[in-house]
Backbone as CSV, one residue per row, in Angstrom:
resi,resn,N_x,N_y,N_z,CA_x,CA_y,CA_z,C_x,C_y,C_z
1,MET,-67.857,-48.394,-7.735,-68.954,-47.422,-7.750,-70.030,-47.849,-6.752
2,ASP,-70.435,-46.936,-5.863,-71.486,-47.221,-4.887,-72.850,-46.925,-5.495
3,PHE,-73.856,-47.652,-5.044,-75.232,-47.462,-5.521,-76.110,-47.160,-4.330
4,LEU,-76.631,-45.933,-4.275,-77.454,-45.470,-3.164,-78.914,-45.480,-3.590
5,THR,-79.805,-45.821,-2.678,-81.239,-45.821,-2.967,-81.964,-44.967,-1.945
6,ALA,-83.097,-44.424,-2.380,-83.931,-43.610,-1.487,-85.390,-43.941,-1.749
7,SER,-86.165,-44.029,-0.685,-87.599,-44.284,-0.818,-88.423,-43.045,-0.507
8,THR,-87.788,-41.988,0.007,-88.471,-40.726,0.275,-87.585,-39.576,-0.199
9,TRP,-88.200,-38.422,-0.371,-87.451,-37.233,-0.774,-86.422,-36.857,0.284
10,GLY,-86.790,-36.981,1.550,-85.846,-36.673,2.618,-84.618,-37.564,2.575
11,GLU,-84.823,-38.860,2.311,-83.680,-39.765,2.201,-82.787,-39.384,1.023
12,ALA,-83.411,-39.001,-0.083,-82.627,-38.610,-1.251,-81.754,-37.393,-0.950
13,LEU,-82.325,-36.403,-0.278,-81.550,-35.211,0.056,-80.446,-35.539,1.060
14,ALA,-80.730,-36.424,1.989,-79.702,-36.810,2.962,-78.534,-37.507,2.276
15,HIS,-78.829,-38.407,1.355,-77.765,-39.076,0.598,-76.935,-38.056,-0.186
16,LYS,-77.629,-37.105,-0.813,-76.921,-36.113,-1.631,-76.059,-35.202,-0.766
17,ALA,-76.509,-34.931,0.450,-75.709,-34.114,1.360,-74.442,-34.855,1.794
18,GLU,-74.586,-36.148,2.040,-73.437,-36.944,2.469,-72.477,-37.249,1.320
19,ARG,-73.065,-37.426,0.116,-72.259,-37.769,-1.052,-72.602,-36.800,-2.184
20,PRO,-72.137,-35.544,-2.094,-72.544,-34.546,-3.095,-72.114,-34.878,-4.517
21,HIS,-71.130,-35.740,-4.687,-70.704,-36.099,-6.042,-71.454,-37.305,-6.588
22,ALA,-72.400,-37.847,-5.808,-73.241,-38.925,-6.316,-74.125,-38.381,-7.436
23,VAL,-74.248,-39.126,-8.516,-75.044,-38.701,-9.667,-76.442,-39.299,-9.555
24,ALA,-77.453,-38.425,-9.559,-78.841,-38.884,-9.469,-79.233,-39.603,-10.754
25,ILE,-80.026,-40.661,-10.594,-80.476,-41.424,-11.752,-81.933,-41.809,-11.564
26,SER,-82.720,-41.630,-12.634,-84.112,-42.072,-12.639,-84.336,-42.886,-13.898
27,GLY,-84.451,-42.194,-15.059,-84.529,-42.929,-16.317,-83.169,-43.421,-16.777
28,GLY,-82.140,-42.589,-16.584,-80.778,-42.969,-16.940,-80.477,-42.978,-18.424
29,THR,-81.341,-42.355,-19.237,-81.165,-42.464,-20.686,-79.939,-41.709,-21.204
30,ASP,-79.503,-40.673,-20.514,-78.255,-39.990,-20.876,-77.075,-40.595,-20.137
31,LEU,-77.252,-40.825,-18.845,-76.136,-41.288,-18.018,-75.624,-42.657,-18.463
32,MET,-76.515,-43.569,-18.798,-76.081,-44.917,-19.157,-75.249,-44.924,-20.435
33,VAL,-75.541,-44.011,-21.342,-74.717,-43.897,-22.553,-73.294,-43.504,-22.176
34,ASP,-73.171,-42.521,-21.286,-71.836,-42.093,-20.854,-71.101,-43.211,-20.125
35,LEU,-71.822,-43.968,-19.300,-71.185,-45.074,-18.588,-70.731,-46.167,-19.566
36,ASN,-71.577,-46.473,-20.529,-71.242,-47.534,-21.477,-70.020,-47.189,-22.323
37,PHE,-69.869,-45.904,-22.634,-68.721,-45.474,-23.437,-67.548,-45.011,-22.567
38,ASP,-67.700,-45.203,-21.261,-66.641,-44.865,-20.310,-66.260,-43.385,-20.358
39,ARG,-67.261,-42.545,-20.654,-67.015,-41.107,-20.638,-67.153,-40.531,-19.237
40,ARG,-67.878,-41.237,-18.387,-68.024,-40.826,-16.994,-67.872,-42.053,-16.114
41,ARG,-67.330,-41.839,-14.930,-67.216,-42.917,-13.963,-67.426,-42.320,-12.575
42,PRO,-68.708,-41.958,-12.245,-68.966,-41.332,-10.943,-68.670,-42.272,-9.793
43,GLU,-68.359,-41.664,-8.656,-68.034,-42.473,-7.480,-69.264,-43.149,-6.898
44,ALA,-70.454,-42.595,-7.187,-71.691,-43.179,-6.663,-72.865,-42.766,-7.536
45,LEU,-73.882,-43.618,-7.585,-75.158,-43.308,-8.222,-76.233,-43.243,-7.147
46,LEU,-77.164,-42.300,-7.315,-78.273,-42.142,-6.377,-79.575,-42.429,-7.119
47,ASP,-80.164,-43.573,-6.843,-81.388,-44.013,-7.513,-82.602,-43.310,-6.898
48,LEU,-83.337,-42.569,-7.739,-84.504,-41.822,-7.267,-85.828,-42.506,-7.608
49,ASN,-85.776,-43.685,-8.175,-87.006,-44.338,-8.622,-87.943,-44.704,-7.473
50,GLY,-87.426,-44.804,-6.268,-88.281,-45.129,-5.140,-89.013,-43.945,-4.542
51,VAL,-88.723,-42.725,-5.031,-89.352,-41.514,-4.480,-90.619,-41.226,-5.285
52,ALA,-91.757,-41.645,-4.764,-93.013,-41.606,-5.519,-93.410,-40.192,-5.921
53,GLU,-93.180,-39.216,-5.051,-93.657,-37.858,-5.350,-92.986,-37.260,-6.586
54,LEU,-91.821,-37.756,-6.953,-91.141,-37.235,-8.138,-91.815,-37.682,-9.422
55,ARG,-92.702,-38.666,-9.340,-93.393,-39.181,-10.519,-94.815,-38.635,-10.629
56,GLU,-95.126,-37.597,-9.877,-96.470,-37.037,-9.872,-96.496,-35.655,-10.525
57,TRP,-97.659,-35.287,-11.071,-97.860,-33.935,-11.566,-99.226,-33.451,-11.082
58,VAL,-99.373,-32.129,-11.020,-100.643,-31.554,-10.586,-100.840,-30.214,-11.285
59,ALA,-102.084,-29.938,-11.691,-102.440,-28.644,-12.265,-102.994,-27.762,-11.155
60,VAL,-102.410,-26.573,-10.998,-102.831,-25.689,-9.921,-102.531,-24.234,-10.285
61,ASP,-103.510,-23.352,-10.044,-103.319,-21.908,-10.212,-102.781,-21.539,-11.593
62,GLY,-103.378,-22.107,-12.634,-102.988,-21.736,-13.989,-101.635,-22.259,-14.423
63,ALA,-101.148,-23.302,-13.775,-99.840,-23.866,-14.115,-99.875,-25.370,-13.878
64,VAL,-98.863,-26.047,-14.370,-98.707,-27.479,-14.148,-97.378,-27.696,-13.435
65,ARG,-97.427,-28.332,-12.272,-96.215,-28.688,-11.543,-95.883,-30.137,-11.866
66,ILE,-94.747,-30.346,-12.521,-94.375,-31.658,-13.034,-93.201,-32.189,-12.215
67,GLY,-93.383,-33.333,-11.567,-92.306,-33.937,-10.805,-91.119,-34.268,-11.695
68,ALA,-89.930,-34.210,-11.127,-88.710,-34.366,-11.914,-88.617,-35.720,-12.599
69,ALA,-89.269,-36.748,-12.060,-89.165,-38.090,-12.628,-90.371,-38.472,-13.484
70,VAL,-91.221,-37.506,-13.827,-92.319,-37.794,-14.764,-91.724,-38.028,-16.147
71,PRO,-91.984,-39.175,-16.774,-91.367,-39.463,-18.071,-92.068,-38.729,-19.217
72,PHE,-91.386,-38.661,-20.339,-91.905,-37.930,-21.491,-93.215,-38.510,-22.004
73,THR,-93.382,-39.820,-21.940,-94.619,-40.429,-22.418,-95.823,-39.892,-21.656
74,ARG,-95.695,-39.722,-20.363,-96.829,-39.217,-19.577,-97.070,-37.735,-19.849
75,ILE,-96.029,-36.976,-20.124,-96.229,-35.576,-20.502,-97.066,-35.504,-21.768
76,ILE,-96.743,-36.354,-22.744,-97.492,-36.386,-24.001,-98.944,-36.786,-23.755
77,ASP,-99.144,-37.878,-23.036,-100.473,-38.470,-22.906,-101.376,-37.738,-21.919
78,GLU,-100.803,-37.195,-20.851,-101.632,-36.714,-19.756,-101.753,-35.190,-19.677
79,ILE,-100.737,-34.448,-20.111,-100.808,-32.988,-19.939,-100.456,-32.238,-21.219
80,GLY,-100.440,-32.939,-22.355,-100.068,-32.290,-23.612,-100.936,-31.107,-23.973
81,VAL,-102.231,-31.169,-23.651,-103.133,-30.074,-24.000,-102.821,-28.824,-23.186
82,LEU,-102.220,-28.975,-22.013,-101.912,-27.837,-21.147,-100.571,-27.190,-21.499
83,VAL,-99.625,-28.000,-21.955,-98.281,-27.505,-22.290,-97.891,-28.054,-23.669
84,PRO,-98.520,-27.542,-24.731,-98.394,-28.175,-26.046,-96.985,-28.203,-26.611
85,ALA,-96.198,-27.129,-26.455,-94.840,-27.153,-27.006,-93.998,-28.218,-26.325
86,LEU,-94.159,-28.365,-25.028,-93.418,-29.390,-24.297,-93.837,-30.783,-24.753
87,ALA,-95.128,-30.967,-25.014,-95.598,-32.273,-25.484,-95.071,-32.569,-26.884
88,ILE,-95.080,-31.570,-27.772,-94.566,-31.772,-29.127,-93.084,-32.139,-29.068
89,ALA,-92.323,-31.424,-28.249,-90.906,-31.729,-28.106,-90.701,-33.118,-27.519
90,SER,-91.541,-33.495,-26.562,-91.412,-34.805,-25.933,-91.600,-35.926,-26.947
91,ARG,-92.450,-35.699,-27.949,-92.664,-36.721,-28.981,-91.424,-36.947,-29.836
92,THR,-90.520,-35.987,-29.852,-89.320,-36.119,-30.687,-88.151,-36.752,-29.936
93,VAL,-88.348,-37.034,-28.651,-87.256,-37.580,-27.839,-87.095,-39.066,-28.131
94,GLY,-85.974,-39.449,-28.702,-85.602,-40.847,-28.846,-86.675,-41.749,-29.419
95,SER,-86.740,-42.960,-28.900,-87.691,-43.988,-29.291,-88.787,-44.084,-28.228
96,PRO,-89.851,-44.865,-28.483,-90.859,-45.042,-27.425,-90.264,-45.550,-26.119
97,GLN,-89.272,-46.435,-26.208,-88.655,-46.950,-24.987,-87.944,-45.842,-24.217
98,ILE,-87.249,-44.956,-24.945,-86.562,-43.838,-24.298,-87.573,-42.879,-23.691
99,ARG,-88.665,-42.616,-24.398,-89.679,-41.701,-23.869,-90.359,-42.288,-22.632
100,ASN,-90.436,-43.598,-22.555,-91.020,-44.235,-21.367,-90.123,-44.106,-20.141
101,ARG,-88.827,-43.963,-20.350,-87.875,-43.901,-19.242,-87.331,-42.488,-19.009
102,GLY,-87.060,-41.762,-20.088,-86.460,-40.440,-19.958,-87.371,-39.465,-19.238
103,THR,-86.786,-38.556,-18.453,-87.574,-37.659,-17.609,-87.232,-36.198,-17.862
104,LEU,-88.174,-35.355,-17.487,-87.967,-33.920,-17.621,-86.836,-33.446,-16.721
105,GLY,-86.772,-33.969,-15.505,-85.698,-33.598,-14.598,-84.339,-33.998,-15.122
106,GLY,-84.271,-35.157,-15.774,-83.008,-35.590,-16.353,-82.548,-34.681,-17.468
107,ASN,-83.484,-34.236,-18.317,-83.141,-33.293,-19.379,-82.578,-31.997,-18.802
108,LEU,-83.184,-31.523,-17.724,-82.702,-30.303,-17.075,-81.343,-30.513,-16.426
109,ALA,-81.198,-31.613,-15.708,-79.955,-31.850,-14.985,-78.784,-32.044,-15.944
110,THR,-79.025,-32.704,-17.074,-77.972,-32.872,-18.069,-77.550,-31.534,-18.647
111,ALA,-78.509,-30.621,-18.798,-78.252,-29.236,-19.236,-77.574,-29.162,-20.601
112,SER,-77.830,-30.152,-21.449,-77.288,-30.095,-22.806,-78.092,-29.102,-23.634
113,PRO,-77.446,-28.269,-24.438,-78.203,-27.353,-25.304,-79.054,-28.083,-26.329
114,ALA,-78.778,-29.387,-26.525,-79.573,-30.193,-27.457,-80.766,-30.856,-26.784
115,GLY,-80.980,-30.618,-25.498,-82.122,-31.215,-24.807,-83.427,-30.725,-25.401
116,ASP,-84.234,-31.637,-25.941,-85.438,-31.224,-26.665,-86.464,-30.520,-25.786
117,ALA,-86.538,-30.878,-24.513,-87.554,-30.291,-23.645,-87.219,-28.866,-23.218
118,LEU,-85.986,-28.446,-23.390,-85.555,-27.183,-22.788,-86.093,-25.930,-23.489
119,PRO,-86.045,-25.813,-24.829,-86.628,-24.610,-25.444,-88.105,-24.399,-25.106
120,PRO,-88.951,-25.453,-25.091,-90.333,-25.219,-24.674,-90.469,-24.718,-23.248
121,LEU,-89.592,-25.172,-22.358,-89.644,-24.668,-20.983,-89.301,-23.183,-20.932
122,VAL,-88.370,-22.759,-21.779,-87.984,-21.345,-21.801,-89.131,-20.477,-22.317
123,VAL,-89.728,-20.837,-23.462,-90.814,-20.003,-23.988,-92.040,-20.073,-23.099
124,GLY,-92.138,-21.125,-22.290,-93.252,-21.232,-21.360,-93.010,-20.580,-20.015
125,ASP,-91.821,-19.946,-19.848,-91.481,-19.275,-18.587,-91.575,-20.221,-17.387
126,ALA,-91.019,-21.403,-17.532,-91.047,-22.394,-16.469,-90.126,-21.998,-15.316
127,VAL,-90.396,-22.567,-14.167,-89.588,-22.362,-12.965,-89.168,-23.732,-12.447
128,VAL,-87.885,-23.868,-12.123,-87.333,-25.138,-11.650,-87.227,-25.095,-10.129
129,GLU,-87.774,-26.108,-9.480,-87.706,-26.210,-8.028,-86.561,-27.154,-7.653
130,VAL,-85.580,-26.627,-6.938,-84.441,-27.443,-6.508,-84.362,-27.397,-4.986
131,ALA,-83.713,-28.416,-4.408,-83.671,-28.490,-2.948,-82.439,-29.243,-2.486
132,SER,-82.078,-28.992,-1.250,-81.040,-29.726,-0.534,-81.458,-29.761,0.921
133,VAL,-80.636,-30.360,1.777,-80.959,-30.352,3.204,-80.905,-28.935,3.753
134,ARG,-80.292,-28.019,3.032,-80.206,-26.624,3.472,-81.490,-25.844,3.191
135,GLY,-82.348,-26.396,2.339,-83.584,-25.714,1.998,-83.888,-25.822,0.518
136,ALA,-85.012,-25.221,0.114,-85.467,-25.267,-1.274,-85.412,-23.875,-1.879
137,ARG,-85.306,-23.822,-3.191,-85.346,-22.556,-3.906,-85.947,-22.783,-5.285
138,GLU,-86.466,-21.698,-5.877,-87.039,-21.751,-7.211,-86.168,-20.921,-8.155
139,VAL,-85.852,-21.494,-9.302,-84.973,-20.847,-10.275,-85.714,-20.731,-11.605
140,PRO,-85.917,-19.517,-12.128,-86.491,-19.402,-13.478,-85.623,-20.165,-14.471
141,VAL,-86.253,-20.919,-15.349,-85.474,-21.762,-16.255,-84.542,-20.930,-17.129
142,ARG,-84.889,-19.679,-17.393,-84.029,-18.816,-18.203,-82.702,-18.512,-17.499
143,ALA,-82.664,-18.687,-16.173,-81.429,-18.459,-15.418,-80.787,-19.761,-14.952
144,PHE,-81.331,-20.888,-15.377,-80.880,-22.180,-14.849,-79.578,-22.653,-15.485
145,PHE,-79.390,-22.389,-16.773,-78.241,-22.920,-17.499,-77.101,-21.901,-17.522
146,THR,-75.905,-22.380,-17.253,-74.740,-21.486,-17.205,-73.714,-21.780,-18.290
147,GLY,-73.862,-22.865,-19.009,-72.919,-23.234,-20.058,-73.227,-24.617,-20.562
148,PRO,-72.419,-25.136,-21.495,-72.678,-26.479,-22.022,-72.655,-27.526,-20.909
149,LYS,-73.798,-28.162,-20.689,-73.956,-29.187,-19.654,-73.600,-28.668,-18.263
150,ARG,-73.874,-27.375,-18.052,-73.657,-26.771,-16.726,-74.906,-25.988,-16.317
151,SER,-75.164,-26.001,-15.017,-76.338,-25.311,-14.499,-76.008,-24.708,-13.143
152,VAL,-77.012,-24.057,-12.556,-76.830,-23.416,-11.256,-76.957,-24.399,-10.098
153,LEU,-77.217,-25.668,-10.373,-77.352,-26.652,-9.297,-76.077,-26.716,-8.461
154,ALA,-76.230,-26.616,-7.154,-75.106,-26.824,-6.246,-74.853,-28.325,-6.109
155,PRO,-73.653,-28.711,-5.695,-73.339,-30.150,-5.617,-74.301,-30.956,-4.753
156,ASP,-74.886,-30.326,-3.732,-75.758,-31.085,-2.834,-77.235,-30.928,-3.169
157,GLU,-77.558,-30.315,-4.313,-78.954,-30.067,-4.673,-79.472,-31.087,-5.678
158,LEU,-80.792,-31.335,-5.598,-81.510,-32.167,-6.550,-82.691,-31.386,-7.111
159,ILE,-83.080,-31.711,-8.338,-84.273,-31.114,-8.934,-85.495,-31.862,-8.432
160,ARG,-86.457,-31.114,-7.923,-87.669,-31.734,-7.378,-88.836,-31.683,-8.364
161,ALA,-89.018,-30.540,-9.022,-90.161,-30.381,-9.921,-89.920,-29.191,-10.842
162,VAL,-90.760,-29.099,-11.853,-90.754,-27.961,-12.773,-92.185,-27.454,-12.874
163,THR,-92.377,-26.168,-12.683,-93.705,-25.577,-12.810,-93.778,-24.799,-14.112
164,VAL,-94.747,-25.166,-14.959,-94.901,-24.553,-16.281,-96.282,-23.914,-16.355
165,PRO,-96.380,-22.599,-16.598,-97.695,-21.994,-16.774,-98.464,-22.663,-17.918
166,THR,-99.755,-22.853,-17.709,-100.593,-23.398,-18.769,-100.539,-22.482,-19.982
167,ALA,-100.460,-23.062,-21.168,-100.300,-22.275,-22.391,-101.416,-21.247,-22.536
168,ALA,-101.024,-20.007,-22.808,-101.985,-18.922,-22.996,-102.396,-18.771,-24.453
169,GLY,-101.812,-19.586,-25.332,-102.108,-19.517,-26.756,-101.386,-20.649,-27.467
170,PRO,-101.394,-20.634,-28.785,-100.740,-21.702,-29.547,-99.241,-21.765,-29.284
171,GLN,-98.711,-22.976,-29.291,-97.277,-23.204,-29.119,-96.811,-24.236,-30.134
172,GLN,-95.519,-24.150,-30.478,-94.955,-25.116,-31.414,-93.503,-25.413,-31.062
173,PHE,-93.025,-26.536,-31.555,-91.619,-26.919,-31.446,-91.258,-27.665,-32.713
174,ALA,-90.062,-27.401,-33.237,-89.581,-28.114,-34.422,-88.081,-28.278,-34.311
175,LYS,-87.575,-29.347,-34.901,-86.134,-29.542,-34.889,-85.665,-30.149,-36.201
176,VAL,-84.370,-30.002,-36.463,-83.728,-30.562,-37.639,-82.742,-31.622,-37.177
177,GLY,-82.762,-32.770,-37.841,-81.814,-33.834,-37.535,-81.492,-34.621,-38.788
178,PRO,-80.478,-35.479,-38.709,-80.098,-36.264,-39.882,-81.192,-37.221,-40.357
179,ARG,-82.136,-37.551,-39.466,-83.259,-38.395,-39.846,-84.457,-37.979,-39.011
180,ASN,-85.601,-38.638,-39.203,-86.836,-38.184,-38.583,-87.035,-38.663,-37.154
181,ALA,-86.325,-39.690,-36.741,-86.573,-40.256,-35.412,-85.270,-40.671,-34.755
182,MET,-85.314,-40.742,-33.417,-84.189,-41.229,-32.615,-82.888,-40.523,-32.978
183,VAL,-82.919,-39.205,-32.897,-81.768,-38.429,-33.340,-81.548,-37.239,-32.405
184,ILE,-80.290,-36.895,-32.181,-79.951,-35.660,-31.476,-80.096,-34.513,-32.455
185,SER,-80.744,-33.443,-32.050,-81.057,-32.368,-32.982,-79.805,-31.621,-33.432
186,VAL,-79.807,-31.262,-34.701,-78.803,-30.341,-35.235,-79.110,-28.938,-34.722
187,CYS,-80.383,-28.610,-34.714,-80.870,-27.385,-34.070,-82.364,-27.550,-33.863
188,SER,-82.918,-26.730,-32.993,-84.349,-26.785,-32.727,-84.849,-25.387,-32.399
189,PHE,-86.179,-25.248,-32.399,-86.767,-23.940,-32.102,-88.148,-24.146,-31.503
190,ALA,-88.425,-23.435,-30.415,-89.748,-23.428,-29.789,-90.317,-22.028,-29.867
191,LEU,-91.635,-21.953,-30.027,-92.290,-20.650,-30.113,-93.640,-20.715,-29.414
192,ALA,-93.972,-19.651,-28.701,-95.246,-19.563,-27.996,-95.892,-18.212,-28.249
193,LEU,-97.162,-18.236,-28.595,-97.947,-17.007,-28.727,-98.768,-16.798,-27.468
194,ASP,-98.829,-15.554,-27.032,-99.692,-15.174,-25.917,-100.558,-14.016,-26.400
195,PRO,-101.695,-14.299,-27.026,-102.527,-13.223,-27.589,-103.000,-12.230,-26.552
196,GLY,-103.248,-12.687,-25.333,-103.731,-11.782,-24.298,-102.744,-10.683,-23.973
197,ARG,-101.464,-11.031,-23.959,-100.406,-10.052,-23.667,-99.735,-9.536,-24.930
198,ARG,-100.245,-9.980,-26.091,-99.645,-9.578,-27.374,-98.135,-9.862,-27.358
199,ARG,-97.796,-11.085,-27.027,-96.391,-11.461,-26.843,-96.069,-12.710,-27.633
200,VAL,-94.887,-12.741,-28.224,-94.354,-13.923,-28.885,-93.006,-14.244,-28.243
201,ALA,-92.808,-15.491,-27.840,-91.545,-15.905,-27.237,-90.932,-17.020,-28.071
202,GLY,-89.632,-16.917,-28.334,-88.924,-17.941,-29.085,-87.686,-18.394,-28.336
203,CYS,-87.236,-19.606,-28.625,-86.019,-20.122,-28.004,-85.356,-21.132,-28.932
204,ILE,-84.037,-21.027,-29.033,-83.221,-21.882,-29.901,-82.598,-22.992,-29.081
205,GLY,-82.578,-24.190,-29.639,-81.875,-25.301,-29.036,-80.786,-25.831,-29.945
206,SER,-79.729,-26.349,-29.355,-78.651,-27.038,-30.074,-77.932,-26.155,-31.079
207,ALA,-77.898,-24.866,-30.838,-77.169,-23.952,-31.722,-76.492,-22.867,-30.898
208,GLY,-75.939,-23.263,-29.750,-75.256,-22.354,-28.852,-74.763,-23.120,-27.640
209,PRO,-74.059,-22.457,-26.749,-73.554,-23.140,-25.550,-74.660,-23.550,-24.588
210,THR,-75.798,-22.854,-24.646,-76.999,-23.208,-23.901,-78.183,-22.985,-24.829
211,VAL,-79.370,-23.306,-24.373,-80.547,-22.887,-25.126,-80.616,-21.363,-25.074
212,LEU,-81.057,-20.758,-26.190,-80.943,-19.307,-26.338,-82.288,-18.663,-26.657
213,PRO,-82.797,-17.778,-25.795,-83.965,-16.973,-26.154,-83.636,-16.047,-27.319
214,THR,-84.670,-15.460,-27.903,-84.493,-14.606,-29.084,-85.080,-13.221,-28.828
215,PRO,-84.488,-12.436,-27.929,-85.111,-11.163,-27.524,-85.253,-10.155,-28.655
216,GLU,-84.284,-10.043,-29.563,-84.398,-9.061,-30.644,-85.518,-9.433,-31.602
217,ALA,-85.622,-10.709,-31.917,-86.708,-11.148,-32.790,-88.064,-10.917,-32.125
218,GLU,-88.150,-11.174,-30.822,-89.396,-10.963,-30.096,-89.758,-9.478,-30.036
219,SER,-88.770,-8.622,-29.806,-89.024,-7.171,-29.775,-89.507,-6.665,-31.125
220,PHE,-88.927,-7.223,-32.184,-89.363,-6.839,-33.531,-90.843,-7.152,-33.737
221,LEU,-91.266,-8.351,-33.341,-92.674,-8.697,-33.494,-93.562,-7.849,-32.595
222,ALA,-93.086,-7.558,-31.391,-93.879,-6.722,-30.489,-94.173,-5.365,-31.118
223,ASP,-93.230,-4.845,-31.893,-93.403,-3.536,-32.523,-94.180,-3.603,-33.832
224,GLU,-94.026,-4.699,-34.583,-94.519,-4.736,-35.964,-95.721,-5.639,-36.195
225,LEU,-95.978,-6.584,-35.325,-97.013,-7.577,-35.592,-98.407,-6.996,-35.369
226,ASP,-99.274,-7.147,-36.370,-100.676,-6.741,-36.276,-101.494,-7.981,-35.936
227,TRP,-101.979,-8.048,-34.711,-102.669,-9.245,-34.243,-104.052,-9.406,-34.866
228,ASP,-104.516,-8.421,-35.605,-105.840,-8.498,-36.219,-105.758,-8.713,-37.728
229,ALA,-104.576,-9.046,-38.222,-104.396,-9.193,-39.665,-103.683,-10.506,-39.975
230,GLU,-103.591,-10.800,-41.265,-102.816,-11.950,-41.696,-101.326,-11.646,-41.574
231,LEU,-100.526,-12.676,-41.501,-99.082,-12.490,-41.412,-98.526,-11.929,-42.709
232,ASP,-97.668,-10.957,-42.564,-96.973,-10.383,-43.722,-95.708,-11.186,-43.991
233,ASP,-95.491,-11.550,-45.258,-94.338,-12.385,-45.602,-93.020,-11.718,-45.233
234,ALA,-92.924,-10.423,-45.447,-91.682,-9.720,-45.131,-91.418,-9.742,-43.626
235,LEU,-92.484,-9.636,-42.846,-92.336,-9.684,-41.391,-91.851,-11.070,-40.950
236,VAL,-92.417,-12.109,-41.537,-92.003,-13.470,-41.188,-90.539,-13.687,-41.550
237,ASP,-90.151,-13.211,-42.723,-88.756,-13.368,-43.148,-87.805,-12.643,-42.205
238,ARG,-88.179,-11.434,-41.801,-87.313,-10.670,-40.906,-87.222,-11.333,-39.538
239,PHE,-88.333,-11.894,-39.061,-88.304,-12.628,-37.797,-87.332,-13.802,-37.886
240,GLY,-87.365,-14.534,-38.989,-86.446,-15.642,-39.178,-85.000,-15.197,-39.189
241,GLU,-84.726,-14.060,-39.840,-83.356,-13.530,-39.882,-82.856,-13.184,-38.486
242,LEU,-83.701,-12.527,-37.713,-83.298,-12.131,-36.364,-83.138,-13.345,-35.452
243,ALA,-84.004,-14.331,-35.620,-83.864,-15.548,-34.822,-82.569,-16.267,-35.169
244,GLY,-82.272,-16.388,-36.459,-81.028,-17.017,-36.867,-79.814,-16.277,-36.345
245,ALA,-79.888,-14.944,-36.321,-78.769,-14.138,-35.831,-78.537,-14.332,-34.340
246,ALA,-79.570,-14.773,-33.605,-79.425,-14.997,-32.160,-78.684,-16.288,-31.846
247,ALA,-78.574,-17.174,-32.831,-77.872,-18.440,-32.616,-76.378,-18.196,-32.434
248,ARG,-75.734,-19.090,-31.696,-74.278,-19.028,-31.492,-73.701,-20.420,-31.745
249,PRO,-73.842,-20.881,-32.999,-73.510,-22.280,-33.287,-72.018,-22.510,-33.495
250,ILE,-71.667,-23.784,-33.518,-70.312,-24.220,-33.843,-70.393,-25.265,-34.945
251,ASP,-69.267,-25.533,-35.576,-69.162,-26.661,-36.506,-68.912,-27.934,-35.701
252,ASP,-69.659,-28.982,-35.970,-69.364,-30.282,-35.377,-69.832,-31.378,-36.322
253,VAL,-69.816,-32.613,-35.853,-70.128,-33.729,-36.739,-71.576,-33.729,-37.202
254,ARG,-72.471,-33.028,-36.483,-73.880,-33.021,-36.866,-74.227,-31.926,-37.851
255,GLY,-73.382,-30.887,-37.967,-73.685,-29.810,-38.897,-72.747,-28.640,-38.719
256,SER,-72.664,-27.822,-39.743,-71.806,-26.645,-39.683,-72.534,-25.503,-38.976
257,ALA,-71.768,-24.527,-38.533,-72.358,-23.350,-37.889,-73.259,-22.607,-38.861
258,ALA,-72.810,-22.470,-40.102,-73.607,-21.751,-41.096,-74.935,-22.452,-41.357
259,TYR,-74.893,-23.765,-41.443,-76.137,-24.516,-41.673,-77.080,-24.361,-40.489
260,ARG,-76.552,-24.464,-39.284,-77.401,-24.328,-38.099,-78.073,-22.955,-38.062
261,ARG,-77.315,-21.915,-38.334,-77.882,-20.566,-38.286,-79.004,-20.429,-39.320
262,HIS,-78.760,-20.948,-40.529,-79.794,-20.917,-41.564,-81.021,-21.719,-41.127
263,ALA,-80.791,-22.923,-40.587,-81.906,-23.795,-40.202,-82.729,-23.196,-39.070
264,VAL,-82.084,-22.522,-38.130,-82.828,-21.861,-37.060,-83.800,-20.839,-37.651
265,GLY,-83.349,-20.067,-38.627,-84.232,-19.101,-39.276,-85.416,-19.762,-39.948
266,VAL,-85.167,-20.886,-40.604,-86.253,-21.626,-41.251,-87.257,-22.124,-40.217
267,LEU,-86.770,-22.696,-39.126,-87.661,-23.207,-38.087,-88.451,-22.077,-37.428
268,ALA,-87.806,-20.932,-37.237,-88.503,-19.792,-36.643,-89.656,-19.344,-37.540
269,ARG,-89.413,-19.267,-38.830,-90.480,-18.866,-39.750,-91.614,-19.885,-39.752
270,ARG,-91.258,-21.161,-39.790,-92.295,-22.195,-39.828,-93.146,-22.189,-38.565
271,THR,-92.500,-22.132,-37.402,-93.275,-22.188,-36.155,-94.137,-20.944,-35.986
272,LEU,-93.663,-19.798,-36.463,-94.490,-18.591,-36.402,-95.735,-18.756,-37.277
273,ARG,-95.552,-19.277,-38.475,-96.699,-19.468,-39.365,-97.675,-20.500,-38.785
274,TRP,-97.146,-21.588,-38.243,-98.027,-22.628,-37.682,-98.853,-22.102,-36.519
275,THR,-98.195,-21.409,-35.607,-98.922,-20.904,-34.436,-99.898,-19.804,-34.834
276,TRP,-99.507,-18.977,-35.793,-100.397,-17.892,-36.223,-101.648,-18.457,-36.893
277,GLU,-101.480,-19.493,-37.691,-102.633,-20.123,-38.332,-103.587,-20.699,-37.278
278,GLU,-103.016,-21.322,-36.252,-103.847,-21.863,-35.173,-104.579,-20.745,-34.428
279,PHE,-103.849,-19.650,-34.183,-104.457,-18.496,-33.499,-105.590,-17.899,-34.310
280,ARG,-105.371,-17.706,-35.599,-106.379,-17.056,-36.434,-107.594,-17.953,-36.677
281,CYS,-107.389,-19.268,-36.591,-108.503,-20.200,-36.777,-109.264,-20.442,-35.485
282,GLY,-108.796,-19.839,-34.396,-109.508,-19.934,-33.120,-109.256,-21.236,-32.393
């Protein structure tokens, strides 16, 4: 196995163009597990830790542009108030050591439906910036994933940054796992309120081939939700039912399909109540 290093973004893209099957590594929290269990044996690794710009973030024009190698700990500590659902999800990632090393770009590149950061990016309408020596392009995160651990990334492309609009209202993230910490989620759910646009966005994690938005549940709230009143219990229950119906789970060692679908509904109801309480309390 060859080990390639880059000290600039241009060098990284040049390496990727020459060796498109080289696997990019920054935190390595997913890749090293696969290597240790001999599930993957790439022909080359491309170390991005020397590319300083990938570890930077900036707030601009009502959004936060987060470099692909910004670790979860810094998202929590430095920009959590701007992107609250992403920060809440980041707190659930692994152990403190994993959060210190694991990166947002790595979560995207792995494209696992169980990636904790992904549902918050969907409800936040994030955009992924990818590039190669051929040029750069921006991909809405809702169009980024094509299947389990598959994305629209071309073999010679790398993720450069993710731009997330600053939260327009309360946001939440919740997940279910066999224990409270250091666990891959059985299922998860992110929700964002946008009072200005009278919009609610939801997204399911770990209960389908990719992370899954909940358009029918969102349309139901758009038609039925009274933004000047308290939440109606029947409305919350129906939202949970529709969110659960949007899941496309399977049976596996972490949980049955039926349990996942039920749990998604529970998480949808809880996150709606939490965000609504925050909204109504100002």
